[in-house]
N, C-alpha and C positions, 0 to 999 in steps of 0.2 A: 414122570407123572403119567397118569393113565389117560385114556380117552375119556372124554366127558360125554355122557348121554343126557341130552336135554329132554326133559319130560314136557316142558312148556317152552315155547320159543322166546328168545330174548330179542326185544325190539332194538334196532340200532340206536346208539346214543348220539353220535356225531355232534358233540358239543363239549365245552369245558365241563369240569366237575364243579359243582357248587358246594363250597365249604361254608359252614356257619360257625360263628364263635361258640364256645362251649355253652350249652344250655343246661342250667341246673334242673330242668324238668326231665332230662334224659334218664337219670336213675329211676324216676317215678314211672316213666314209660316202660322201662325194663321190668320193674316190679309188677306192673299189670300183666305183661307178657309172661313172666315167670309163673304168676298165679294161674293164668290160662293153661299153660303147659302142664303144670302140676295137676290141675283139676282134670285135664284131658287124659293124662297118662298115669296118674297115681304112682304106684310103686314101680312102674316101668322106668321112672326117672332114676338114673344112677347118679347123675350130676347135671346141674343146670347153672350156668354162670353168665354174667354180663361180660362181654369181651369187645374187642374192637375199640375204635377211637371214642365213641360216645361213653365208654366206661372209664375214661381217663379224665378226671377233673382238670379243667383249664385247657384242654386240647381242642382246637378247631376240628370239625368233622362234618362229613355228610350227615344229614339228619336221618340216620339209619341205625337201628338198634341191632347189633350183632349179638346173637345168643349162641352159646356153646352148650349143646345137649349131648349127654352120653346116655345111651340106652343099652340094654344087655347085648343086642346084636343089631348094628345099624343096617346090615344086609337084609334082615328080616323085616321088610317094610310093612308087611301085613300086621305086625305086632304093634306098630305105633303110628304109621301114616294115616290110616282111616280116622283115628281119634283126633289127630291134629287137623285133618281136613274138616272134620265136624266142628272143631274149635275155630275155624276160619282161616287156616293156613292152606298152602298147596305145595306139592312136591315140584321143585324147579329142575333139579338135576341130580344125577347119581354119578359117582366116580368109583366104580368097583375096584380098580387097580390102585387107588390112592386111599388106603385105609378104609375102604368101603364107605367113603364120605357121601353123605346126602346133604343137599341144600334144600331147606324148606323155607318158603317165603310167607310173610304176612304183609298186608297192605296198609293197615291203618292202626298204628304207624307202620312205616316201612321197616320190615324185619328181615334179616338174613339169619336163619337158624342152621348152624353147622352141626350135623349129627355124626357122631362117632361111637365106637364100641369101647368098653373098658380096656385100659392098657395101651391105648393108641398114643404113640409118641407126640402126635400133633396136638393133643389136648394139653400136654405139659408145655409144649412150645408156645401155644396161644396164651396160656395163663402166665407164663414167664415173661412174655412180651408185654402184656397188659400191666403186670406188677412192676416191671422195670420202668415203664413209662410213668406209672403212678409215683414211684419213689425217687426218680432221678430227673429233676427239672431240666438239666442240660441235655439229656437224651430226648426228653419230650420236646424241647425246643428244636433240636436237630431234626427230629421226625416231622414236626409241624412245618419247618422251613422247606423241607423236601416236598411235602404234600402241597404246600402253597405254590411252589415253583411248577409242579406238575399239573395242578388243577387248572391252570389258565390255558393249557393246551387243548386242542380239540381231540377228543377220543371217540373212535368208532364204537368201542364197547367200554363200559366202566371197568371191566376186568383188565383191559389194557392199562388203565391208570393204576390199578392195584399191582399189576405185574411190574410196572415201572418203578415201584417203591421197593422192590425185592432186595436190592443191595443194602439199603439202610435198615430194612426190617431184619434181614439175616444178621447184620452186624450187631444190632441190639439184642437179638435172641442169643447170639453166641456169647456176648458179654453176660447176659442174664444167667445162662446155663454154665458158664465157664468157672 
């Protein structure tokens, strides 16, 4: 993976991660965000999808809406970031060496928008993971068990919690794509 260039600093977390039981309002929160994104970017949206744990009915999650956004060229920030900033988001980080990934944040609700270009393998992986959890209750339960075990630990950064889930996530993705 590439070096991460933080555009805005990440405050230390130094706490457990708070998981909430599935909230039936999360899809509505996503729908509001999707409408804002589409209004801001218009035909520059190649794909926008709800991903991450809040997109999986029945799965406990951090109350954070993960959005997968595909634009014609994620490295061309001038083509989409200013419009997203005007819509209330901010650029958090860029990872040029990892599929030109950009992370754009929203604050109300808490949003992580993962921006990629068309053809990026990570897009397929993220959607395969989401769809597998939606269709396989036993894998959703396995993932939730790991999340709950990890959430009670103290994490300096929330990303450390996410990284600790890598083994189970990669296993589910492998089965989904296998």
